[in-house]
Each structure stands twice: as C-alpha cells, then as structure tokens.
C-alpha positions as a LaTeX table, in Angstrom:
\begin{tabular}{lrrr}
\hline
Residue & $x$ (\AA) & $y$ (\AA) & $z$ (\AA) \\
\hline
Unk1 & $-13.56$ & $-6.77$ & $-24.84$ \\
Unk2 & $-10.65$ & $-7.18$ & $-26.98$ \\
Unk3 & $-10.64$ & $-3.26$ & $-27.58$ \\
Unk4 & $-10.64$ & $-2.45$ & $-23.90$ \\
Unk5 & $-8.09$ & $-4.86$ & $-23.38$ \\
Unk6 & $-5.85$ & $-3.62$ & $-26.04$ \\
Unk7 & $-6.59$ & $-0.08$ & $-25.22$ \\
Unk8 & $-5.94$ & $-0.67$ & $-21.19$ \\
Unk9 & $-2.45$ & $-2.77$ & $-22.33$ \\
Unk10 & $-1.80$ & 0.75 & $-24.60$ \\
Unk11 & $-2.27$ & 2.81 & $-21.07$ \\
Unk12 & 0.02 & 0.95 & $-19.11$ \\
Unk13 & 2.64 & 1.18 & $-21.50$ \\
Unk14 & 2.38 & 4.82 & $-22.55$ \\
Unk15 & 2.20 & 5.68 & $-18.68$ \\
Unk16 & 5.83 & 3.44 & $-18.29$ \\
Unk17 & 7.34 & 4.97 & $-21.00$ \\
Unk18 & 6.54 & 7.95 & $-20.06$ \\
Unk19 & 8.78 & 7.47 & $-16.52$ \\
Unk20 & 11.73 & 6.78 & $-18.44$ \\
Unk21 & 12.03 & 8.97 & $-20.28$ \\
Unk22 & 10.96 & 11.64 & $-18.10$ \\
Unk23 & 13.34 & 10.54 & $-16.02$ \\
Unk24 & 10.35 & 10.75 & $-13.01$ \\
Unk25 & 10.99 & 9.07 & $-9.38$ \\
Unk26 & 6.79 & 7.64 & $-10.09$ \\
Unk27 & 4.75 & 5.37 & $-12.03$ \\
Unk28 & 1.89 & 5.47 & $-11.91$ \\
Unk29 & $-0.26$ & 2.93 & $-12.79$ \\
Unk30 & $-3.73$ & 3.85 & $-11.25$ \\
Unk31 & $-7.35$ & 2.43 & $-12.76$ \\
Unk32 & $-5.70$ & 0.61 & $-15.22$ \\
Unk33 & $-7.31$ & $-2.04$ & $-14.58$ \\
Unk34 & $-4.34$ & $-4.08$ & $-13.51$ \\
Unk35 & $-5.20$ & $-8.10$ & $-12.37$ \\
Unk36 & $-1.12$ & $-7.93$ & $-11.04$ \\
Unk37 & 1.97 & $-6.51$ & $-12.13$ \\
Unk38 & 3.20 & $-6.69$ & $-15.56$ \\
Unk39 & 5.87 & $-8.76$ & $-16.00$ \\
Unk40 & 6.71 & $-6.47$ & $-18.74$ \\
Unk41 & 6.95 & $-4.02$ & $-16.57$ \\
Unk42 & 10.52 & $-4.97$ & $-14.68$ \\
Unk43 & 12.16 & $-6.27$ & $-18.47$ \\
Unk44 & 11.39 & $-1.82$ & $-19.16$ \\
Unk45 & 12.06 & $-0.30$ & $-15.80$ \\
Unk46 & 15.60 & $-2.20$ & $-15.05$ \\
Unk47 & 17.43 & 0.65 & $-15.60$ \\
Unk48 & 15.36 & 2.86 & $-13.43$ \\
Unk49 & 14.41 & 0.97 & $-10.62$ \\
Unk50 & 16.12 & 2.06 & $-8.12$ \\
Unk51 & 15.13 & 5.72 & $-9.58$ \\
Unk52 & 11.63 & 5.27 & $-8.70$ \\
Unk53 & 10.31 & 6.39 & $-5.54$ \\
Unk54 & 6.52 & 6.74 & $-5.79$ \\
Unk55 & 4.39 & 3.88 & $-6.88$ \\
Unk56 & 0.59 & 3.88 & $-7.27$ \\
Unk57 & $-1.19$ & 1.38 & $-8.26$ \\
Unk58 & $-4.39$ & 2.37 & $-6.58$ \\
Unk59 & $-8.01$ & 1.60 & $-7.54$ \\
Unk60 & $-7.19$ & $-1.96$ & $-9.86$ \\
Unk61 & $-7.94$ & $-5.03$ & $-9.29$ \\
Unk62 & $-4.44$ & $-6.47$ & $-7.81$ \\
Unk63 & $-5.57$ & $-9.19$ & $-5.67$ \\
Unk64 & $-1.32$ & $-9.62$ & $-4.57$ \\
Unk65 & 1.88 & $-8.00$ & $-4.88$ \\
Unk66 & 4.89 & $-10.21$ & $-5.40$ \\
Unk67 & 8.10 & $-10.65$ & $-3.65$ \\
Unk68 & 9.87 & $-9.64$ & $-7.07$ \\
Unk69 & 7.63 & $-6.44$ & $-7.59$ \\
Unk70 & 9.08 & $-5.49$ & $-3.14$ \\
Unk71 & 12.86 & $-6.36$ & $-4.09$ \\
Unk72 & 12.85 & $-5.13$ & $-7.81$ \\
Unk73 & 11.27 & $-1.79$ & $-6.42$ \\
Unk74 & 13.47 & $-1.77$ & $-2.91$ \\
Unk75 & 14.03 & 2.04 & $-2.89$ \\
Unk76 & 10.41 & 2.73 & $-3.03$ \\
Unk77 & 9.25 & 5.44 & $-0.45$ \\
Unk78 & 5.31 & 5.91 & $-0.67$ \\
Unk79 & 3.46 & 3.15 & $-2.32$ \\
Unk80 & $-0.32$ & 3.78 & $-3.03$ \\
Unk81 & $-2.46$ & 0.40 & $-3.31$ \\
Unk82 & $-5.92$ & 1.73 & $-2.32$ \\
Unk83 & $-9.04$ & 0.34 & $-4.19$ \\
Unk84 & $-7.99$ & $-3.44$ & $-4.61$ \\
Unk85 & $-8.65$ & $-6.97$ & $-3.61$ \\
Unk86 & $-5.30$ & $-6.78$ & $-1.55$ \\
Unk87 & $-5.68$ & $-9.09$ & 1.77 \\
Unk88 & $-1.68$ & $-9.29$ & 2.70 \\
Unk89 & 1.04 & $-8.28$ & 2.32 \\
Unk90 & 4.66 & $-10.26$ & 0.66 \\
Unk91 & 7.64 & $-10.26$ & 3.76 \\
Unk92 & 9.50 & $-9.01$ & 1.39 \\
Unk93 & 8.07 & $-5.93$ & 1.93 \\
Unk94 & 10.22 & $-5.73$ & 5.10 \\
Unk95 & 13.27 & $-4.87$ & 2.65 \\
Unk96 & 11.37 & $-1.17$ & 2.15 \\
Unk97 & 14.09 & 0.33 & 4.51 \\
Unk98 & 13.15 & 4.12 & 2.53 \\
Unk99 & 9.41 & 3.52 & 2.30 \\
Unk100 & 7.27 & 6.50 & 4.65 \\
Unk101 & 3.82 & 6.53 & 3.59 \\
Unk102 & 1.80 & 3.22 & 2.74 \\
Unk103 & $-1.65$ & 3.54 & 1.54 \\
Unk104 & $-4.37$ & $-0.10$ & 1.38 \\
Unk105 & $-7.08$ & 1.91 & 2.54 \\
Unk106 & $-10.26$ & $-0.16$ & 1.04 \\
Unk107 & $-8.33$ & $-3.89$ & $-0.06$ \\
Unk108 & $-9.92$ & $-6.87$ & 2.14 \\
Unk109 & $-6.95$ & $-7.27$ & 5.03 \\
Unk110 & $-8.14$ & $-8.87$ & 8.22 \\
Unk111 & $-5.05$ & $-8.64$ & 9.64 \\
Unk112 & $-2.72$ & $-5.71$ & 10.38 \\
Unk113 & 0.19 & $-6.07$ & 7.44 \\
Unk114 & 2.98 & $-7.00$ & 10.63 \\
Unk115 & 5.79 & $-6.57$ & 7.89 \\
Unk116 & 4.71 & $-3.15$ & 7.91 \\
Unk117 & 6.05 & $-2.65$ & 12.24 \\
Unk118 & 9.55 & $-3.30$ & 10.92 \\
Unk119 & 10.91 & $-0.48$ & 8.53 \\
Unk120 & 12.59 & 2.18 & 10.14 \\
Unk121 & 11.41 & 4.97 & 7.83 \\
Unk122 & 7.51 & 4.71 & 8.03 \\
Unk123 & 5.84 & 7.45 & 8.96 \\
Unk124 & 2.41 & 6.53 & 7.46 \\
Unk125 & 0.37 & 4.06 & 7.37 \\
Unk126 & $-3.53$ & 4.12 & 5.52 \\
Unk127 & $-5.40$ & 0.65 & 6.52 \\
Unk128 & $-9.10$ & 2.89 & 6.33 \\
Unk129 & $-12.18$ & 0.49 & 5.79 \\
Unk130 & $-10.59$ & $-2.93$ & 5.20 \\
Unk131 & $-11.76$ & $-6.21$ & 7.97 \\
Unk132 & $-9.07$ & $-5.60$ & 10.67 \\
Unk133 & $-9.91$ & $-6.24$ & 14.16 \\
Unk134 & $-6.36$ & $-6.76$ & 15.70 \\
Unk135 & $-3.84$ & $-4.48$ & 15.47 \\
Unk136 & $-0.42$ & $-5.01$ & 17.29 \\
Unk137 & $-0.51$ & $-2.35$ & 19.02 \\
Unk138 & 2.77 & $-2.51$ & 21.05 \\
Unk139 & 5.00 & $-3.51$ & 17.42 \\
Unk140 & 3.68 & 0.29 & 16.66 \\
Unk141 & 4.23 & 2.03 & 19.72 \\
Unk142 & 7.83 & 0.93 & 19.18 \\
Unk143 & 8.20 & 2.21 & 15.43 \\
Unk144 & 10.90 & 5.23 & 15.22 \\
Unk145 & 9.25 & 7.38 & 12.42 \\
Unk146 & 5.81 & 6.54 & 12.44 \\
Unk147 & 3.05 & 9.21 & 13.40 \\
Unk148 & 0.14 & 8.50 & 11.44 \\
Unk149 & $-2.17$ & 5.09 & 11.15 \\
Unk150 & $-5.27$ & 6.12 & 9.72 \\
Unk151 & $-7.64$ & 2.46 & 10.99 \\
Unk152 & $-11.33$ & 4.14 & 9.98 \\
Unk153 & $-14.04$ & 1.99 & 9.05 \\
Unk154 & $-12.16$ & $-1.09$ & 9.96 \\
Unk155 & $-14.12$ & $-3.43$ & 12.54 \\
Unk156 & $-11.49$ & $-3.01$ & 15.84 \\
Unk157 & $-12.01$ & $-4.86$ & 18.27 \\
Unk158 & $-12.98$ & $-3.24$ & 21.37 \\
Unk159 & $-9.30$ & $-3.78$ & 23.47 \\
Unk160 & $-7.63$ & $-2.02$ & 21.21 \\
Unk161 & $-9.21$ & 1.24 & 21.43 \\
Unk162 & $-8.90$ & 0.61 & 24.52 \\
Unk163 & $-5.03$ & $-0.24$ & 25.19 \\
Unk164 & $-3.61$ & 1.50 & 21.96 \\
Unk165 & $-4.45$ & 5.39 & 23.44 \\
Unk166 & $-2.26$ & 5.42 & 26.81 \\
Unk167 & 0.52 & 3.26 & 24.66 \\
Unk168 & 0.70 & 5.49 & 21.48 \\
Unk169 & 2.99 & 8.46 & 20.92 \\
Unk170 & 1.27 & 8.31 & 16.91 \\
Unk171 & $-2.07$ & 9.30 & 15.58 \\
Unk172 & $-4.52$ & 6.27 & 15.21 \\
Unk173 & $-7.75$ & 7.16 & 13.40 \\
Unk174 & $-10.76$ & 5.44 & 14.14 \\
Unk175 & $-14.68$ & 5.49 & 13.83 \\
Unk176 & $-16.97$ & 4.90 & 16.48 \\
Unk177 & $-17.68$ & 1.94 & 17.34 \\
Unk178 & $-19.98$ & $-0.38$ & 14.85 \\
Unk179 & $-19.69$ & 3.47 & 12.27 \\
Unk180 & $-19.81$ & 2.21 & 8.30 \\
Unk181 & $-18.29$ & 3.73 & 6.21 \\
Unk182 & $-20.05$ & 5.67 & 3.68 \\
Unk183 & $-21.27$ & 4.21 & 0.52 \\
Unk184 & $-18.34$ & 4.35 & $-2.90$ \\
\hline
\end{tabular}
C-alpha cells in the first residue's frame, strides 16, 4: 500500500516538475489517484500559475475542488475533471473569465453548476453521465460564447426537454428519455 502511494506521489511530482521545467501551459494530473489537489503543488507552481491554461485532473478520486485551486489558476482556458466524485463547484469558478471548455462528465452532479452560466468565454460544457434533472435553460441561452452543452445520460426532466429547444442557439446533446449510460 505505501509503495503504491509513494509511486503515485512520485508520479505527481514528476508531472508537475515537467510542467515547470518545460514552461508548458498544461498540467496533466489525470489518473494519479488524487483525492484532493495537493497543497504542495501551489508552492512549486507559484511562479508559473498564470501561464497554465489547461489542467487535466480526469479519472482521479476528487470529491471537491477548493476555492484556492480556482483562484490560483485564474488564467485557465480548459479544465478537465471527468471521472471523479464531484457534486458541486466552488463559487469562485465564476472568476474563471478565460475558461472556454469544462469537462465534468462521469461525476456526481445532481444540480447543474450554475456558476458556469456567468462565464463569458465558455464555449463547451460537458456534464455527460451525471444525475442532473433540471437545467437553467434561460441562463444558458444568455451565454454569449456557448456552443455546446453535453447532457447525455442525465435524468433530465420532461420540462427541460420541451423548453430548451426553442430557446437555445447552441447544441444541447441529450439522450433519449430513460436511456442508460453504457457500462464502463
């Protein structure tokens, strides 16, 4: 157990160091068994946080994101959080004014994260395979840059299915009512 933990920590450290040394705009910590964003990373990345535009934390075991994470990486253009245990986002997500794409598929959202509707640059929202019933259609329709919202395999209410199409100018992907997600 400790050996596996040590390997996971070493993998995270190696990926963070690669990002810093290469001057990359991408931090990829996918599949690192993270239950939270490691606090030590803030220190290591403190001089380059404004240069990081893409963060991937996909397929970890995250239950939440902290407000510090969001405010530290305020220049994000893309945030990939699919395959975790998230059920809400911190309110500070509304400060991510440059965010163009967010992937929250295969998480545990029951409520649509309405903070996303305040982001002027957001073009793509992926919430596939969550437990969302209701969607703030009017707020989404008012988003200037929004091009696509993926809500496939969510138990969307009949009301959302009826109200949304005439109001929206973006692609809203849904599954047939009652459709189940394919097994992993």
